[in-house]
C-alpha positions in Angstrom: 182.0 86.3 142.2 178.4 87.4 141.9 177.5 89.8 139.3 174.7 92.4 139.3 171.2 91.0 139.1 169.9 90.8 135.5 167.3 93.6 134.8 163.5 92.7 135.3 161.7 92.8 131.9 158.3 94.3 132.1 155.6 95.3 129.5 154.8 98.9 129.2 151.7 99.1 127.0 150.2 102.0 125.4 146.5 101.7 125.0 144.2 103.1 122.2 146.2 103.2 119.0 143.9 104.2 116.4 141.7 106.4 118.5 143.1 109.6 116.8 146.2 110.7 114.8 147.6 112.6 117.6 147.4 109.3 119.8 148.9 107.4 117.0 151.8 109.8 116.5 152.7 109.9 120.2 152.7 106.2 120.5 154.9 105.7 117.4 157.4 108.3 118.6 157.7 106.5 122.1 158.3 103.3 120.5 161.0 104.5 118.2 162.7 106.0 121.3 162.5 102.6 123.0 160.2 104.0 125.7 157.3 101.5 125.0 157.4 97.8 124.2 153.8 97.2 123.5 150.7 99.0 122.1 147.1 97.8 121.6 145.2 98.9 118.4 141.5 99.7 118.2 139.7 98.5 115.1 136.4 100.4 115.4 138.0 103.9 115.6 138.5 106.8 113.0 142.3 106.8 112.9 142.9 103.1 112.1 143.3 102.0 108.5 146.0 100.5 106.3 148.3 103.7 106.5 148.0 103.8 110.3 148.8 100.2 110.5 151.8 100.4 108.1 153.2 103.4 110.1 152.9 101.4 113.2 154.8 98.5 111.7 157.5 100.8 110.4 158.0 102.1 113.9 158.1 98.7 115.5 160.6 97.6 112.9 163.0 100.1 114.5 162.2 98.7 118.0 161.9 94.9 117.5 161.1 94.1 121.1 157.8 95.7 120.7 154.6 93.9 120.5 151.4 94.8 118.8 148.2 93.8 120.2 144.4 94.2 119.6 142.4 96.6 121.9 138.9 95.0 121.7 136.4 97.8 122.0 133.0 97.0 123.2 131.7 100.6 124.7 130.6 103.7 123.5 131.1 106.2 121.6 132.1 103.5 119.2 130.0 101.3 116.9 130.3 97.4 116.4 131.6 95.8 113.3 128.8 93.3 113.3 125.3 93.9 112.3 123.4 92.0 115.0 125.4 93.0 118.1 123.2 93.8 121.0 122.5 95.6 123.4 123.1 99.0 121.9 122.8 102.5 122.9 121.2 103.8 119.7 123.7 102.5 117.0 126.5 102.5 119.4 127.9 100.0 122.1 126.6 100.7 125.8 128.6 103.1 127.9 130.9 101.0 130.0 129.1 101.4 133.4 125.9 100.1 131.5 127.8 97.3 130.0 129.3 96.3 133.4 125.8 96.4 135.0 124.4 94.3 132.2 127.2 91.7 132.7 126.7 91.6 136.5 123.0 91.1 135.9 123.6 88.3 133.4 121.8 90.3 130.6 124.3 90.0 127.9 124.8 87.5 125.1 128.2 86.0 125.2 127.6 84.6 121.7 127.2 88.0 120.3 130.2 89.2 122.0 132.2 86.2 120.6 131.2 87.1 117.1 132.1 90.8 117.5 135.5 89.9 119.0 136.0 87.6 116.1 135.2 90.5 113.6 137.9 92.7 115.5 140.4 89.9 115.3 139.9 89.4 111.7 140.0 93.1 110.8 143.3 93.1 112.7 144.7 90.2 110.8 143.6 92.1 107.5 145.4 95.1 108.3 148.6 93.7 109.9 148.8 90.4 108.1 149.0 88.3 111.2 147.2 87.7 114.5 148.0 90.0 117.2 150.7 89.3 119.9 148.3 89.8 122.6 144.5 90.9 123.1 143.3 93.3 125.8 140.1 95.4 126.2 139.2 99.1 126.0 138.0 100.1 129.4 138.9 96.8 130.7 135.7 95.4 129.1 137.2 92.2 128.5 137.0 91.3 132.3 133.4 92.0 132.6 131.0 89.0 133.5 129.7 87.4 130.3 131.9 89.4 128.1 134.9 87.6 129.2 133.4 84.3 128.0 132.8 85.3 124.5 136.2 87.3 124.5 138.3 84.3 125.6 136.6 82.0 123.2 137.3 84.2 120.2 140.8 84.6 121.1 141.4 81.0 121.6 139.7 80.5 118.2 141.6 83.2 116.1 144.7 83.8 118.1 145.6 80.9 120.4 149.2 81.9 120.8 148.4 85.4 122.0 148.4 86.3 125.5 145.5 88.0 127.1 145.5 91.0 129.5 144.2 90.5 133.0 143.8 93.5 135.3 144.5 92.2 138.8 147.5 92.3 141.0 147.3 88.5 141.4 148.9 88.7 144.8 147.9 87.6 148.3 144.9 89.5 149.6 147.1 91.2 152.4 149.4 92.7 149.6 146.5 93.9 147.2 145.9 97.8 146.8 142.4 98.6 148.2 141.5 101.6 146.0 138.1 101.1 144.5 139.1 100.9 140.8 142.0 98.6 141.5 140.0 96.4 143.8 137.1 96.1 141.2 139.8 95.0 138.6 141.3 92.6 140.8 138.1 91.0 141.7 136.9 90.8 138.1 140.4 89.4 137.0 140.2 86.4 139.3 137.6 84.8 137.3 139.1 86.0 134.1 142.3 84.4 134.8 140.6 81.1 135.8 138.8 81.0 132.6 141.8 81.8 130.5 143.8 79.2 132.4 141.1 76.5 131.4 141.5 77.5 127.7 145.2 77.3 127.8 145.7 80.9 127.2 148.6 82.9 128.8 148.2 86.1 130.6 150.3 88.7 132.4 151.1 87.9 136.0 150.3 91.2 137.4 148.9 94.6 136.2 149.5 98.4 137.1 148.7 101.6 135.5 145.1 102.2 136.8 144.5 105.8 138.3 142.1 108.5 138.5 142.5 110.4 135.3 140.2 113.1 136.0 142.4 114.6 138.6 145.3 114.9 136.3 148.0 113.9 138.7 151.7 114.2 138.0 152.6 111.1 136.1 156.2 110.6 137.5 155.2 109.6 140.9 152.5 107.4 139.6 155.0 105.5 137.6 157.3 105.2 140.4 154.5 103.4 142.3 153.6 101.3 139.3 157.0 99.9 138.9 157.6 99.2 142.7 157.6 95.5 143.0 156.4 94.6 139.5 157.7 91.0 138.6 159.1 89.8 135.3 156.4 90.1 132.6 154.3 92.4 134.7 152.4 94.9 132.7 152.0 98.6 133.1 149.1 100.3 131.1 149.7 103.9 129.8 147.7 106.3 127.5 150.1 108.7 125.9 148.9 110.9 123.0 148.9 114.5 121.5 145.4 116.2 121.8 143.6 116.8 118.6 139.9 117.5 117.7 139.2 113.9 117.0 140.5 112.9 120.5 138.4 115.7 122.1 135.3 114.6 120.3 135.6 110.8 121.4 137.4 110.6 124.8 137.4 112.6 128.0 141.0 111.7 128.7 142.9 114.4 126.7 145.6 116.7 128.2 146.7 113.9 130.8 147.7 111.8 127.6 150.1 114.8 126.9 151.5 114.6 130.4 152.0 110.8 130.2 153.9 111.2 126.8 156.1 114.0 128.2 157.2 111.9 131.2 157.6 108.7 129.2 159.9 110.7 126.7 162.0 112.2 129.4 165.4 111.4 130.9 163.6 111.2 134.3 161.7 108.1 133.1 165.0 106.5 131.7 166.7 107.0 135.0 163.6 105.5 136.9 164.0 102.3 134.8 167.7 102.1 135.5 167.2 102.9 139.3 164.5 100.0 139.5 166.9 97.5 137.4 163.8 97.3 134.9 164.1 97.0 131.1 161.7 97.2 128.1 164.2 95.3 126.0 
């Protein structure tokens, strides 16, 4: 007699741990509730340090299936850890549209990216006592042309057992979503996957979670769409958080973070996972 199909395990990853205390608290709370099984940590932001790292490790100890990754940050309004990183906007990284444009025009120095990513990986190890479980990038900068070369080499050098996050659907062309943002991520991810594969680095098979944050849509219907057809080890990106003054000063994504938190903490989300036979365990 055939039993029920085993649940499909996916990654639900909260980005931006370390951005602000409010973001940190929301992510830790969801981890302890079993509503996240991954979070990626920024190393160049005001709310990361030994206390924040220790608090995250304490939360993960209550939810042992949760992975901790590095959220490599290479865009404004943040500043590099390395002295000679270029190009800069004043003393900050370039805004992400300028960084993407510079990469497309082959105006970046992959070696300087490599050195900066090494510094962020080393800082992660200092705080957490080990290499990250996975490595991704703030505003998907790890996928940008030239950036990906320095990024992948650094991961291979410092964290070869970690998997890296690609942002594409990795499906036949006829099945891809054609929205502008998802299409761009899909195109950039094709090259990223090929280069990661050549270096022997693992990556998530598919990706979901991109949407127009500025419209502040209802997160429940979005999550239903993200989960539809997601395969084993597919990844959904999310950005839960509580709004505070630090967050307001650094990032335009504010109140939508609280909407994401509220939905992920809700009984509706637990029911959606069960309905789709999906697990985070």
